[in-house]
N, C-alpha and C positions, 0 to 999 in steps of 0.2 A: 703580320702579313695577312691580308684578307683571303678568305677561302676562295677557291676557284668557282666561277659561275657554273652552276649545274643547268646548262641550257636545255638538256633533255627533260629534266624535271619541270623546268619552267614551261616548256611546250606542252607537257602532259597536264600541268595545272591549268593552263589556259584552255585546253581542250575540255577538261572536266567542268570548268566554269561555263563554257558555251553549252555543254550537254545538259547541265542542270538548270541553266537559265539564270544563275546567280550573277549579279552585277559586279560587286566588289571592285569598284573602279580603281581605288588606290593600289590594290594588289596587281591589277591588270596593267596599270601604268608602270609600276615598278618592274615587273617581269618583261612586259612587252617593250618598254623603253630600252632595256638592256639588250634584248634580242636585236633591236634595230641598230643601236649604237655600236655594238660589238660584232656586228656582221653575221649573227647566227640566223637571221631571218631567211637567208637563202637555203637553209637546211630544212625548211618546212614543206617544200614541194608545193602541191596544189592547195594545201591548207593555208598558205601564206595570205591569201586574199581574205579568208574568214578572220584570220588573226589581225590583219590590218583594220578590218571593219570593227572588230572587238576593241582594239586599242583606240581607234578613232572616237568611238562612243564614250569610252572611259575618259579620254582626254578632254572631251567637251564637258563632262561632268565636273572636272577639276580645273577647267579653263586653262589647260595646257595647250595653248594655241599653236605653238611651233610643232609639237608632236602631232596634233590633229591635222595640221597642214601637210606634214610629211606623209601621213597615212592616206589622206584624201588625194593628194597628187599622184601617188602610186596607183591607187584604185582608178582614178580618172584616166591615167595613161594606159592601163590594161583594159578598162571597159569604158571607152569614151562616150558611148550613147546608152549606157545601162540605166533603166529607170531606178534600179536599186541604188546606184551611185548618186543619181539625182536626188533621191530621198536624203542621202547623207549630206549633200550640198545644202538642201533645205534645212536640215538640222543645224548645220553650221551657221546659217543665216539666223535661225532662231536663237542660237547661243549668243550671237552678236546683236540680238534684239532688233533685227530687221524683219519684223513679223510680216509686214505687207509684202516684202520681196519673197519671203518663204511661201506665203499663201499663194502668190502668183505662180511660183514654180510648181507647187502641188496641183494647182488648177490646170496647168499645162500638161502635167503628167496624166491627170484624170481625163483630159480631153482626148488623149491618145488611148487610154485604157481606163474606162470607168470602173473596172473591177479591182483596181490596185488598192488592196487593203491598207498597206502602209501609208500611202499618200492620203487616203481618206481619214485615217486615224490622226495623222499629223495635222491635217486640216482642222479637225475637231479640237485638237489640243491648242491650236492657235486661237480659235474662237474663244476657248475658255481663258486663255492667257490675256486676251484683249477685253475680257469681261462681257463678251457677246454670247450670253448663255442661251438666248432664244435661237440664234443661229446654230449653236452647238446641239441643242435639243432636236432641231429640225434635221441636222446632218446625221445625228445618231439614229433617229427614227428611220430616215431613208436608208442608212447603212444596214439596220436590222431587218428591213424588208428583204434585203438580199442575203444577209448572213445571219439568219435567225439563231444559229447555235452558239453565237459568241456571248458567253455568260458574262464576261468582263464588261462588254458594251451595255448589256441590260442593267448591270449594277451601276455603271456610270450614269446611265440615263435616269435611273431611279434616284440617284443622289441629286442630280440636277433638278428633278421635279420637286424633291423634298425641300430644296433651297427656296422654292417659291410656294411651299405649302400646298402643292398639288398632290394631295394624298391618294386620290383615286387613281391618277395616272401612275404614281409611284408604286401603288399596290399592284397594278396590272403588270408592271415590270417584274415584281417579285413573284407573281403567279407564273410568269413565263420561266423564271429561273427555277422555281420548284418543279415545273414540268421537265426541265432539262436535267436537274440534279435533285431528285426527290429525297435522297438520303443526306443532303447537306443541311445540318441542323441550323447553321447560321442564316440560311435563307428563310427558313421557317420562323426563326426568331425575329428577323428584320420585318418580315411580313406581319407577324403578330403585333409588333410595336407600332407599325403604321396603322393597322386596324384599330388598335387601342386608342391611338391619337385622334382618330376620326370621331370617337365618342358618340356613336348611336347604337342602339340595342342590337341591330343586325350585325354590325361590325364587332361589337364587344363579344357576342357569342362566338363568332368566327375567330376572334383573337384568342379566346380561351382555348379553343380547339388547337390552334397553332402553338400556343405556349405548352400545351400538353404533349403535342407532337415533338417539340424540342426535348422535353423531359424523357419521352420514350426513346429518342435517339441518343440522348446524353443525360443519364440519370441524375447526376449531381450538378446540373447547370444552374447556378445560383440566380442568374438573371432571369431565366425562364420561370424558376420557382417564385421569385418575387413578382413576376408578371401575373402568375396565377392569383397571388394574394391581392394584387392591385385590382384585378377583375372582380374578385370577391368583395372588396371594399366598395366598388361601384354598384354591385348588385344589392347591397344593404340587407344581407341576410345574416342570421346568427350562426356562430360556430358550434359544431357538434363534436363530441368526442369520437375519435376514430383511430385505430391502431391495428395494422396488419402488414403483410408484405407490400413494400412500397411499389415495386415494379408491377406486381399483379394489380394493385388497386388503381394505379395510374392508367393501366391498360383498360381495366373495366370501366372506369369513369370516362375515359376518352371514347370508348365504344358507345357508351350511352349518349355522349355528346354528339358523336357522328350520326347517330340515328335521329337526332333532332332536326327537323326540316323547317321549323318556324323560328321566330326571333326570341322565343321565351327561353329562359335558362332554368333548368331544374334545380330547385333549392337544395335538395338532398345531395345532388351530385356536386354542385359548386361548394357546398359546405365541407363535404368529404375531401375535395381537392385542396381546399384552403388548409384543412387540418394536416393533410399529407405534406403539403408544401412547407408548413411551419415546422413540422417534425423533421423533414429532410434538411432544411436550412440549418437547424440546430445541430444535426449530426455532422453536416459538412464543416461548419465552423468549429465544432468540437474536435473533429479529426484534424483540422488545420492547426489548431492550438496545440494538440498533443504532439504533432510532428514539427512544432516550432516554425510553421509556415505562415505566410501572410494570409490571414483569414478572408481577405477580400479577393483573393485570387480565384478566378473562375477555372474549374477543372478543364484539362485538355481533353477534348472529345474527338480528336482527329483519328 
């Protein structure tokens, strides 16, 4: 005999998923589907509409068309002229690969309210799905003029620029991200790699500073340590012996770099950094081997 359905636990689980922002579509379909089929949906009170929306999105993820239709019909009946429900209608059209119809719907929503963020983002997603990257970049730029603090949008725009080797524009996006979240080491790392790719002395100097900043924020970040060594190889200087406290030395060398206002790289500083990076990489891999871990794993610096 199957155990009884714990609907209260299912409702709480769905609430926690909405609160955390986790998708977990399969779990949502399993729990939400039973709530609907077994009549427990009426016990949700005003939360029922959020749950219908949550189940609808999960159903689209797994092409559960009947379940998605049930949720959407209930939402349309309760909120017949809601822009939020119209967005869901557009997402259903996207799932059915009716991209032009979905785009037309989003344009109509934006004609009534040009500040509708969800419609704007869905519109950008359609441009990307259709391979219209130029339109996507233009739409993202226009969006960021109004919503500057959207870090996800800056990152998306940077990725689009990188697809077309527009490194200067991609670097600008990362600069904006660093201004928004200066302690996020991943943004500093991505910016450093873009600068390194540009391959001129001004950018290489700045790339070295950014790789050092990553190591300041995340001491054992292997990718940033290798970045320092790559910059050293480009600088064509010889390695010197250096051994002392790693964190202190990185800070001291970075401070010296930050004081540099020209495109020149100080030979002693870059040599010291290269030696420090080599030493630290060896320690990281040794530590990983001793712990029977994958030595290629980059430490978690969250």
